N, C-alpha and C positions, 0 to 999 in steps of 0.2 A: 475532400481534404486529404492531402497525401499527408501520410506519416514518416517522420524523420527521425531513424534508429541509427544510433551509435553501438557500434560492438565492440563490447571488451571482454577480449580472452585472449590468454597464452597459450591459446592451441591456432595456430594459423590455420589448421585444415578445417576445424569447427569454425572458425569465422568466416571460411572460405564458403561451406554449405550453408551456413545464415545468410551471408550475404547472396548468394544464388536465390534462396527460399523467399528474402522479403524483396529483391528487383525483380522477382515472376510476380509477385501479387497486386493487383492494380492499384489500390491505396499505400504503399509501402514501399520506404526508399533506404538504402542504405548511404548515411553520407561519409565516414570515417570509421576504421576500425584503430583500435587499441592494444597493445599487448600486456601491459601491464595498467595498474590504478593512474599511476601519474600520470601516462598519456590521455587516462581515459577524462579525465580534469582537465587537462590542457585542451585535448579536442572537444568535448563541451562548449566550453567557451568562445569556442572559435567558430564551430558549425551553431550551437543553441540546437540542438537535436528534441523532437517533441520524448522519444522514450531511451535512455541508455540500459543496453540487454547487459548488465553488469556480472562476470564470474566472483566467487568471493576468493578464493585461493590464485593469488597471481603473484608474480614476483614483485622484490622494489615495495610499493604502494598496492595492497592488497584491496580487493573491490567494497568491504566494508569502510577502510580510512576514505576512499574514494567516494564512495557514497556519500558519507557525513561532510568532507570538502563542499560536491557538487548542492547539498542538502540547505549549507549554511550559505550557499552565493547569493545575496540578494540579486545579481544578473543573471541567475541560472535556475528562478524561481521557479520558472513554468516548467523547467526539467524534472521529466520522471525518470524511475530507476527499477528495472524489473533486476529482481536478483534470479540469475543460472543457477542452478546447483546438484551436484552429483549425492549429498546428503539431505535430504527433506529434513529429516528431523535433528538436525546438526543445530547445535544453541548458537552457533554462528549467523544463522537465518534468524535469529530475534535480535540479534544483535546488529545486524543488519536493517532492521523495522526499526530499531531505536534509532539510528543513524540516518532514517528517513528516505531508506527504500519504499515504494510503493507498494511491496508481494513482492512472492517469489514463486518459481517452479520448477519442478526436477528437469534434470536433462534425458530424462527418461520420458519427456511428454513428446505427443506425436503432433506433429508441425501445424494440423489444424489444430492442437492446445495452443501453441505458440503464438500462433497467429493472434487465436482472438485473447490472448493475455497479453500481448503488444496493444491492442485495440482497446482493452479493456482497461490498462494504465495508463493508457493517452487520453483516457477519457475521463480521467481526474476519479476512477473506484479503483478502490485496494482489490487488491489480487492474493490470495493463499493456496497453494495447490490443496487439492483435496485432502491430501495425507498429512495435511499441519492440521492436527486435532486438535480440539481447545485443550486437551491435556498440557499438551507442545508448548503451545502460547498460553497457558497460565504457568508453568514450571517457570520457563526464561522471563518474560516479560514484566509479571508479576512482580520478579525480583526488585529490590531497590537498586535503581540506577545510578551511579555513584558521582557520574554526572551530571544528572539532573535532578532536581527539586519537584518532586511529585506528590501531592498530597490532597487532601479534601479538600484542602482553602482554595485550590486551584478550581474547583467546581463551581464556587459557589456563585460564579458569573452566570452558571446555566439553569434556566426554568425548569420544573421540576417534568416539564414535559420532553427538555432536552435533555434533560437528564436520562428518561427512561430511551428515549432513540441512541442516543449515545452507547448504552450498554447494550442494545439489541444490532447495533450497527458493529460493536466489540466480538460479539457472537455468528457474524458472518452474514445477518439477514442484509436481503435486498431493499430498496425504497417498498416496494411492491409488498415485500412479506413484513416489512415494520407495520405498514398501514392495515394488513391485515391485521396484526396483532392488537394493533393500538384501537382500531377501526374507527381510521382516519381514511382522507385519501391519499394518493400516491404522491403528488404533490405536497401536500402538506407534509406526508413525511419525510419529504425531501428538501423543504426548508426549513425541517426543525435542524436534519442532519446537517444540510449549508451554515446555519445559522449557530449551530454548536461546532463547526469547523473553524468558522472567524471568531467566536471567543473564545476559543483556547489555541488559537494559531497554529490549527493542524492542517499541513499542505494539502493534505489529502486522505479518503476515509482511513486508511492504513494508517497513518499518524493518530489520526482519530481512537481508533483500537489500542493503539500504543497507550497513550493517555487513560483509557477508561481501564486497563491493566492495571498500570502504575500508580491510579488514583484511588483504586479498588474499587470502581464501582458497578465493574461485571458481577452480577451475582444478587445484584438490592431488588432488581425489578422482580414483581411478582405478576404472573398473568393478568392484567388487568380486567375488571369486570366490565360487562354491558352497560350504558346508562339507564336506567330503572326507568320505564315507561308505565305512567298512570293506568290502570285501563277505564275507560268510561264506564260511567254509570248508564 
């Protein structure tokens, strides 16, 4: 399957470089280019790309507001937003995640890292740059969002195991790592993740991370113990 990418950046040279990279890759193509957030929203509605590669700082409508508008549109439910930024430790990154972005990557990333990031986001996985430490996420995502009421009550729909899994997703663990931590199969871990996303109305794993931090769920899970097996006499 070919991943259809929309480029949103106010630097024409950078957009041209990205276009050449994506169009030279067998499983990707560039469907449109936007020089600001307003154009990005309009072109997303016109082309319905799989991934929007979005710069944060753009004239007129910035990348955060554009991400919020795209994420809020029912017609664009399948469109993922990957934030590309110069400042990976910027508080705007957390704001973009709140707005609905599926992850972010620094502009210093290599071409291979960028391609892998687009594939990851297109597959519905969360992408947080390696330099996005837990301290950064905790500092910004854990702050109350005045536009969102996110409390422990929101988690009442989750089973205890789904809460455990959601906490581990927020810590950046993959399905395989969650399975190893909880002593279940990767398929079971994936099933719990998908159920948690559905119940919490999270578009993808990145939004599940946002909910986990805003609801104070992170840090509540301790290392699970292995099931006890009675020795045979």
